[in-house]
N, C-alpha and C positions, 0 to 999 in steps of 0.2 A: 109609867102609865099603866093603868088598869085596862086589860083587853076585854074583859066582860062588859058587854054593852057598847063597845067601840064600833064605829062605822069605818070599814076598811075597804080599800081598793087594791087589787093585785093585777098587774099587767102580765100577760103571758101566763095566766093562771089555769089554763086548760090541761097542761101536762107537765111532767118533770118536776123541777124545783117549785115552780109556781103552783102546781096542783097540791104539792105537799104543804106549801105555806097556807093555801086556802083551807085545807083540811085542818091544819093546826090552829088557825085563827078561829075557825068555826067551833072547834072543840073547846075553845076558851070563851065561847058564847059571844063572839063578835059577829056582826052582820057584814058579810063579805060580797063585794061586787068584783067581777072578773072582766077585764078588758083584754080581748084576744080576737084574732081573726078566725080562730077555730073555737066553737063553743065547747065548754066542759060538759061532762055527762049530766044528764038531767038530775036536778036536785043537789048537785055538787056545790052550787053557789046560790046566794040569795038574789043575785042580779047578774045577768050576762049582757055585756055590751060589745057588739062587733066593732072592732076598731083597728085601723092600721096606725101604729104609734108614730110612724114617720110622717103622717099627714097632720099638719097643724090644726086644721079646722075639725078633723075627726076627733083629735085628742081633746080639744077644748070642749066640744059638744059632749063627748063621752064622759068627761069628768063632771061636767055640770049635770048630766043625767044621773050620775051616781049620787051627787050631792042632793039633788031634788028627790030622788027615790028613797035614799036611806036617811035623809034629814040632815046630812052633813058628812064630812070626811075627817076622821081623827087620825087615821093610819093609812099610809101608802107604801106598798112594796113594788118597786120598779124593777121587774124581773125579766120582761120580754127581751129577747135577743136572738141573734143568729150567729152561726159559725161560718168558717170557710177554711180552705186549705189550698195553698199554691205558692210557688216560688216568687219572691219579690220582683225579679227582673222580667218574669213572664206573666205576671198577674194582669188580667184584663181590667181596665179602669172600671167597668161596670161591676166587677166583683168587689173592688175596693169601696165603691160608692154604696153598694147594697149593704155591706156590713156597717159602714159608717152611718148610713141613713137610719138603720134600726137601732144599733147599739149606742151610738152617741147622740145623734139628732133626736131619736125617739125618746131616749131617757131624759134629755134636756127638756123636750116639749112636755113630757108628763110631769117632770119636776116643776116646771114653770106653772103649768095649769093647776096642779094640786096645791102648790105653794100659794098662788094667788087666792084660791078658795079658802085655804086655812087662815091666811092673813085677814081676809075679809070677815071671816067668822069670829076671829078674835079669841079663839079657845086654845091656840097652840096646836101641836100635833107632832107626829113622829113619822119620819120617812126613812126607809132602808132601800138602797139600790143594790142590785146584784152585779158585781163586777167579776173579776177572775184573777187567780194568781198569775195567769198569763199576762196581766197588766204590769207586773213587775219582774217577770222572767223574760229572757230573750229566746222565745220559741221560734225556731226556724219554720218556714212554710206557713206561718200564721201572722204575718206582719199586720194585716188589716185588723184582725181580731184583737191582737195584743195592744195595738195602738188605741183602738176604740175603748178597750177596757181600762187602759191607763188613764185615758182622758176622763172616763166616768169617775174614777177615783178622785181625780183632781176637782172635777165638778162638785162632788160631794163635799169636799173640804171647803171650797169657796161658798157653796150654798149654806153650809153650817154656820159660817161667819155672818152671812147676810141675813139669814132667817132666825138666828138665835135670839135677837132682841124681840121677836114676836112669839117666843116660846116654842119654836119649831125646831126639833132636833133632826139632823140629817146624817146618816151613817151608811156604811156599805158592808156587805159580806162578799168575800172573795173565795168562791169555791175552787177546789182543785178538780182533778178528774172525778166526775160524778156520774153515776149510772142513770143517765137520762137518754131520751131519744137522740140528743146531740152527740152522745158518745158513740152511737151506732156508726157514725161516719168514719170512725177510726178502725172499723172492722177490717179494712183493706190494708192496714199497717201491721205486718207480722210481729207478734209478740208485744204490741204496744200496751195493751191492758196489763199483761203480766209484769212488764217492766215498771210501769207506774206503781202497781200494787207492791212490788218489792222495795221500791224506793220510798214509799210513805213510812214515816216514823211509826205510825200505828198499824201499818200493814193494810193491804186491801185497797179498794176503790170506794169513794164516798157514795152516800145514798141521799136522795132528795130529802128524806125525813131528817137526816143529820144536819143538812144545810138549813132546813126550815127551823130547826131548833135554835140555830145561831141567829137567824133572822128574828125569831121571837124574842131572844134575849136582848138584842139591840133595840127592838121596839119598846121594851119595857124599862130600860136603864135610864132613869131620869137625869143623871148627871154626866151622860156620855154623848158627845156629838163630834162630828167631823172625823170619825175613826173608820178605818178599814180593817175588818176582822177576817183573817184567813181561816176558812172552814175547810181544811184540805187534808186532815189526818197527818199533817206534817210533811207532805210531799215537797213543799217549797223549801224545806230545810236541807234537802239533798244538795250536796256540792260536788261538782266534777273534779275538784282538786283535794278532796278529802283524803288524807294519807291512809286511812283505814281501808280504802278501796283496793290498795295494793297488797294488803295482808292476805294471807291464805284464807280462803273462804269469803273474802270481800266484806267482812263486817267485824266489828268489835263487839264482843259479848260482855256485858257487865252483870255481876251477880245481883239477884234480887234479895232484899232483906225480908225477914219475917217468915 
C-alpha cells in the first residue's frame, strides 16, 4: 500500500507509540486523524476526535467522523491501551475489567467499526493493532494486561481471515519494553529498566519511533496478513533456562567477522 495520500486513523495517537506513528504517517504524506481522550499537540494531526474506545457508540461515531472528514479510511492503527500491575489473587475486579475494557473490548470495537467502513467503501485497506510481547510471555503481576494482549493477537488473526476477501489486511506489532509514558509506572521496580536492557539481544530499551517503523512496514506489505511482528529488540528471545546464563560473565561472546 502506498501511504502518500492515504487517509489514516490512529487510536491513542496523542502520546508514546501512537504519537510516533502519527508523525511517521504524516511524514509519508498521509492525512491522519487521532482518536484519543487526550488531544495531541496543536498541528500534530489533521483531525482530532475525543473518544473513549471502550464506548461502542463513541467509537462508531468517531470513525464515521474520520471517514466523513478525510473522505475515507485506508489505514487504521489500533494503538490505544492501558497497563496495570498487581498480583493475580489480590487484583480487584475493577482493575481487571478496566484493562480488558480498553485493551480488548476497545480494540475490537475499533476494528469492527473501521472494518465495516472499509468493506462498505470497497477499496480494501490495512489495519495494524498494537499488542505486546507480554501477550506470549508469562509475566507475573500482569495477568490482566498479558491476557488482553494475547487476545488482541488472536483477534488479529481471525480478522485477517474474515476481512481478507475484501482486500483488507490485518496485522499486529508486539512491542517489548518501550520508552513511553506507560514505562514510567515501572519506576518503582528497582533495576527493572536496566535488567530489560541487558536481556534485549540488541541491547537497551525500545523507542516509540522504532515501533512506529515496524507499524509502517506492516501497513505497506501487500502480501502479509494475520501476522504478529515482535518489535522488541530481541528481549523476548531471552530464556531463563539458557545454559550460557551459568557461564562466567553470564553471556557467550561470539567473534564478529569483517
